[in-house]
Every structure is written in C-alpha cells, then in structure tokens.
Phi, psi and omega in degrees: 000138182290134176241153180238129177285123180279147182272350178298135174236122175245105179236110185256128175290175181305131176069012180258131180250174183206151166260141171237109179257156177171155177294164177302142177068013178287343180112015183298307183298313180299316180301313184293321179292326179285324186265342178227061186295334183260005181284152169295131190232123173248126181247104180279002171286339174283117187301317180296324179290315180299315180298324178299320182275335173295316180290328182212081181304330181297344179301328179299313179297316184296317179295316184290323181292346178269352179284160177285159186297324181295321180294327183280351176283337180272151177302142179262128187261130171238111182265141183061043185299334181295343181282341179225071181298344180296334184284347190295327177293323177293321176300315179302313181298317181290329175292313185286321190259336182241357178068024182280156178250140179230148166244115185254114192248139180189175182252002180194114174292334182301322181293326176293317179295317182294328178274016181059031181287146178280115181271015172071007171052045177086005181277355180237134173290158182249125173236154179225134178259120179261167167302177181305141178240164188307317181296341179279346182245120182295314180229090183288132176265107188297318181292324176294320180298318181293324184271311182282331192081181187242012166297127189313309183297325180286313182297322185275351185259143174278334181259075192255339189297314177296323180294318177297316183297314179296324182295313179299315179295320178298319182293319175304316187283307190276314187278339182240295184301308184293344181266003178057037182279340180226153182262322184265087186295318177302317180296320182289323176301317176296320178298321183292327174299321181290332184300319180301321182285336181265001179303118179080006182248161172294139185271127171257094185300323182294319180293317178295321177299319182293319180293327185270344180079030177227178180270170182301319181301318179297319180296320177299320178294322175300315180295325179292328177296316177298322178291319181290334177265016172064024176276349179181183183223139171267128179248111181284149178293142180288138173212137177288326182209161178290147177214171180291336183274001188295327180289344181273349184272131183258146177281169170253154177239130179241121170298150186295340181217130186293332180293335182294330181293333183303302181292337179294313184257008181054051180256138173223118180266123188255343181211157185274053175196169179099175187294316183295321180296317184287000000 
C-alpha cells in the first residue's frame, strides 16, 4: 500500500505533553504508531477499553505506575481521548506528580469540554493533523484532489466514491447527531446540504436560515458546531479597525477537505476548466 510521509513533527521535551487534534481519517493514529512505535498505547475506539476506563478512571494511574521506568520515559499515547473525558484528571495528576508525558489524540475538544473533561490548563501543546498538503505529495494531481479530496485513504484510492459518501454520513451520525449537539435534526440535515454549496463562499446566514426553517442565530451555532468538530473553519473578513459596517461583513466557511463537498452537492469535476473547476 502507498504511504505518504507527513510533515508534522511532534518532538516533546522532558515533562511536556501534547494534544493532537484532527478530523477522522486524517492520519492521526497512523502517524502516532509510526513515530512512537514503542510508546504505551491506549485506544479508546475499542469499546471494551473505553468502558473499562469510564467505570474506573483511576485504572489508568494504577496500570501506568506498574510499568517499568524505561516505558514511562516515552510519551504515553491515548487515542480518541474525547470518548473518555473522565481520565483527564488522572492524566493531569500523572503529569504534575510523576512527570509523565502524554500525547492525547482526538477529533473534537468540544466533546471533552461537554464531558467536563480537564483540558490540562495550558500544560499541553496543541498540534493539528490536516488532510494531505502539497509538500507531502511530490506530483499532486489537482483534478484527483478536487474529486477524491485529500484525506489520505480517499486521495490514494481509485474506488473513492462510496468511501466519501460513507464518510459524510458517518460524520452526520457520529460527530453531530449522536453527540446531541443539536435538537432539530431535520433542520440541521437541511443545513448540512447547504454547507457544500457555501464552501469557500461568503455566508448569508439569513438565506440559509430561511431555507432551513430556523433563525439566523441557530445557523451561526450550526457553523460553530462544524468548526468545533473540525469539519471546517470560519474565516472572518480582515479589517484594520472596527467600523460601523463591520456587522455587514460576512465570514467565509471552508470545509476541512474539498472532497467532502462533492457527495454533499453531488458534484463531479471532469476537466480542469469550467465554472465548477474555478
């Protein structure tokens, strides 16, 4: 299988921990396993492991204190940490009292906050894993990037359409609906359809609100949810100083991966010209 060397570098000095955030399938877990192959690794994507620590967060401290000194000199990896926010107090204690280092990996800091998770109060550096970027690809195929997107598995695969469709559906289900982040599911589903069309465009909150059957404030909250779950970014207009016209200026919204917009708006770009390409 083709692999791509990522340009992200995580080098932690003594007693320094870190968060590694990024959307699903961006390559976080693969990166950590490749770069820290001898580290102690907890994967909370495994249901039995997650349930074990939900029931008894202190088990993390007990298990680590039973490890040999050499193992504890390497960063300890906790993957999908947002699924078990209860362990964060134990992580905090181990950092402060035992000088251990952690790399805490996940797809949403919002879930930790909602679960009353301890975000370590500035004790951990912040890193973010994006989909593939130009320096990581020797000869980027622009048309392929626009259609497949730059999530590693999608960009490198010839059979990408079903994967992209499933990815969009999984995010709707897992990252938003299953987390009870919104109450009006039909309205949010209509909003999500509109997101693909507003990718890279100035946002008209009032127009989208009218189409979704909600008010503008709710639409702004929906966009913030997408930003918090790392599905995209709001880019505010640049201004040197405040002015009376500032409230009239709209931000732009960019999905984290251009390929994700394709299945939402049923778009397929066949040539490097035309309105869709531009």
